[in-house]
NUKELO-603676 format. One record per residue: z, y, x of N, C-alpha, C in turn; residue in one letter. Coordinates in steps of 0.02 Angstrom, whole numbers, padded with zeros to 5 digits, always signed. Layout:
N
ZYXZYXZYXa...
This chain:
123
-00293+01742+00271-00352+01783+00245-00336+01795+00175m-00373+01774+00126-00374+01784+00063-00338+01728+00024s-00343+01724-00044-00312+01676-00084-00341+01604-00076g-00400+01598-00044-00431+01529-00051-00391+01474-00001t-00341+01492+00037-00301+01437+00069-00327+01434+00146g-00375+01474+00165-00413+01473+00232-00352+01487+00287l-00352+01441+00327-00298+01453+00385-00354+01448+00456v-00339+01495+00496-00366+01505+00555-00327+01502+00618v-00349+01457+00671-00310+01449+00730-00366+01477+00778h-00345+01543+00806-00407+01569+00847-00386+01568+00924d-00437+01570+00961-00428+01563+01037-00383+01510+01062r-00406+01463+01042-00356+01396+01057-00393+01362+01124i-00453+01369+01133-00481+01329+01192-00526+01374+01218i-00526+01381+01291-00577+01419+01328-00597+01381+01394s-00662+01382+01405-00696+01332+01453-00759+01369+01474d-00753+01393+01539-00817+01417+01574-00854+01468+01526r-00809+01509+01502-00838+01557+01455-00848+01547+01389g-00851+01484+01372-00854+01464+01296-00787+01471+01264s-00777+01495+01197-00715+01493+01173-00719+01465+01101r-00666+01433+01083-00661+01387+01026-00611+01415+00975y-00615+01406+00913-00561+01421+00861-00575+01356+00810a-00520+01346+00776-00522+01303+00712-00499+01330+00663v-00529+01317+00599-00510+01339+00534-00513+01287+00483s-00482+01295+00418-00494+01252+00378-00449+01270+00312g-00470+01233+00261-00430+01241+00203-00450+01190+00142g-00414+01188+00089-00426+01141+00041-00489+01152+00007p-00529+01098-00006-00597+01110-00040-00609+01043-00077a-00636+01042-00144-00646+00986-00172-00720+00979-00189a-00752+01027-00176-00835+01025-00186-00867+01065-00123s-00932+01049-00127-00974+01082-00075-00972+01162-00094r-00960+01181-00164-00956+01248-00176-00887+01284-00142a-00832+01252-00153-00773+01271-00123-00775+01268-00047e-00809+01219-00016-00817+01223+00058-00858+01282+00079a-00916+01300+00043-00950+01356+00057-00912+01426+00055a-00869+01424-00002-00829+01487-00010-00786+01496+00056l-00749+01441+00078-00710+01443+00138-00753+01468+00200l-00811+01441+00210-00847+01457+00266-00873+01532+00258l-00885+01559+00200-00912+01623+00179-00854+01666+00194a-00782+01654+00175-00725+01690+00192-00723+01699+00263e-00726+01646+00299-00718+01647+00373-00766+01697+00408l-00830+01691+00381-00880+01740+00413-00877+01804+00387k-00834+01824+00339-00824+01896+00329-00793+01937+00391r-00760+01890+00429-00733+01918+00497-00800+01920+00538n-00823+01982+00564-00880+01987+00602-00876+01946+00663k-00820+01932+00692-00822+01890+00757-00852+01817+00737r-00830+01794+00691-00848+01727+00664-00915+01726+00639f-00940+01775+00609-01009+01781+00586-01059+01780+00647a-01037+01812+00696-01073+01814+00755-01068+01757+00812k-01026+01706+00797-01010+01653+00837-01082+01611+00842a-01083+01577+00897-01142+01530+00913-01146+01477+00861t-01086+01444+00852-01088+01387+00803-01023+01387+00757h-01026+01373+00697-00976+01367+00643-00988+01290+00623n-00976+01244+00654-00977+01172+00636-00927+01153+00586s-00944+01112+00536-00883+01092+00490-00901+01021+00461w-00843+00998+00436-00847+00930+00402-00793+00925+00353a-00807+00875+00294-00762+00873+00242-00777+00808+00209a-00728+00783+00177-00748+00721+00130-00725+00757+00067i-00775+00769+00026-00772+00799-00044-00784+00760-00098l-00736+00744-00134-00736+00695-00194-00762+00624-00176g-00742+00602-00110-00762+00543-00084-00829+00543-00041g-00865+00598-00042-00927+00605-00010-00927+00641+00058e-00944+00605+00105-00933+00639+00173-00990+00682+00181p-00979+00748+00201-01019+00806+00218-01008+00835+00292v-01063+00853+00318-01057+00890+00373-01113+00940+00393k-01093+00984+00442-01149+01031+00463-01134+01048+00530d-01183+01033+00579-01171+01035+00652-01182+01111+00667d-01218+01146+00625-01232+01216+00637-01258+01229+00718d-01299+01186+00732-01338+01192+00798-01298+01158+00849g-01231+01136+00840-01193+01105+00897-01203+01028+00885e-01256+01002+00907-01277+00937+00892-01220+00886+00902s-01210+00844+00847-01159+00797+00853-01090+00817+00833g-01069+00880+00837-01010+00909+00817-00979+00883+00744a-01021+00895+00700-01006+00881+00634-00989+00807+00621g-01023+00761+00648-01016+00684+00647-00947+00681+00683a-00937+00703+00735-00865+00684+00769-00807+00709+00723l-00817+00774+00697-00766+00804+00661-00753+00762+00582m-00813+00733+00562-00806+00692+00492-00773+00620+00521l-00793+00597+00573-00755+00525+00601-00676+00547+00601q-00659+00600+00633-00589+00613+00642-00552+00626+00571m-00593+00654+00521-00558+00660+00458-00556+00596+00422l-00596+00556+00430-00602+00485+00395-00538+00448+00423e-00533+00446+00492-00487+00407+00525-00416+00432+00502r-00402+00502+00496-00337+00532+00478-00330+00529+00401a-00374+00504+00361-00369+00499+00289-00374+00563+00254g-00398+00617+00282-00401+00690+00254-00466+00692+00216v-00454+00704+00146-00506+00717+00094-00495+00777+00059a-00542+00810+00025-00542+00870-00006-00506+00924+00035d-00533+00929+00095-00512+00975+00143-00567+00992+00194h-00583+01052+00207-00643+01062+00251-00610+01092+00321v-00638+01071+00375-00620+01088+00442-00681+01118+00474v-00667+01172+00506-00723+01220+00538-00704+01225+00609i-00749+01203+00657-00738+01222+00728-00789+01270+00752v-00766+01331+00769-00809+01390+00789-00816+01388+00869t-00875+01401+00889-00889+01413+00959-00922+01471+00979r-00896+01511+01023-00932+01562+01055-00959+01540+01125w-01026+01528+01127-01053+01507+01188-01046+01557+01247y-01025+01527+01305-01013+01570+01357-01057+01574+01413g-01116+01548+01405-01177+01553+01455-01181+01488+01501g-01133+01444+01499-01136+01387+01543-01132+01321+01491k-01173+01275+01515-01175+01209+01461-01116+01174+01483h-01086+01142+01433-01024+01105+01454-01033+01031+01449l-01088+01007+01433-01101+00940+01432-01060+00902+01386g-01029+00847+01404-00988+00799+01358-00923+00838+01349g-00904+00889+01382-00842+00924+01375-00834+00957+01313d-00891+00978+01289-00897+01011+01214-00860+00969+01163r-00879+00896+01163-00853+00855+01117-00775+00848+01124f-00758+00849+01183-00684+00848+01199-00656+00906+01167r-00681+00962+01166-00656+01026+01146-00651+01029+01069h-00701+01006+01040-00714+00992+00968-00655+00948+00951v-00647+00893+00982-00596+00843+00956-00526+00873+00966a-00513+00908+01024-00450+00938+01031-00437+00996+00976d-00493+01029+00957-00475+01078+00907-00457+01051+00841a-00498+00997+00818-00480+00963+00754-00419+00931+00757v-00394+00895+00812-00328+00882+00821-00272+00927+00816r-00273+00983+00845-00233+01032+00836-00226+01055+00756l-00285+01063+00729-00283+01088+00655-00249+01041+00618y-00260+00976+00635-00233+00910+00587-00158+00913+00603l-00134+00925+00663-00069+00924+00679-00022+00982+00645s-00056+01042+00642-00022+01099+00612-00024+01092+00542r-00078+01061+00515-00080+01061+00438-00032+01007+00415r-00017+00950+00449+00039+00911+00431+00112+00926+00450s+00122+00970+00496+00177+01006+00515+00209+00961+00570g+00171+00921+00599+00203+00875+00652+00200+00916+00727s
C-alpha cells in the first residue's frame, strides 16, 4: 500500500461464507498503529468488513481491540507475546458470511496470525 509498511495477505481463509485476511506492519505507538489501521480501511472492502481485530505490543505495553470479534484481540496478543514480536501491529479482518463458526473462528484467527508471522520472518 503506501509508505507506512502495511502488508496485506488477503483471502487466506474461507469457512461457511466467512472470509479472513491478515495485515500488519511496524508500529511503535498507538498513533502509528492507528495510522496502519486507517490505511487498511482506505480500501473500501476492509472498511466494510465485519471485524478488523488487532493487537500489538507497543513500547512494552500490550494493546488490543476485538472490534466486536470477542476474544480475538486477546488471542492475537498472546500469540505476539509468545513470538516475542514487539512494536508491530497485526490486524485480522473478517467478513461475516451469515453462519456462526463457534470455536472455529478462534482457529481461523490463530491461523491468520501464524501465516502473517511466518511470512514476516521469511520462514
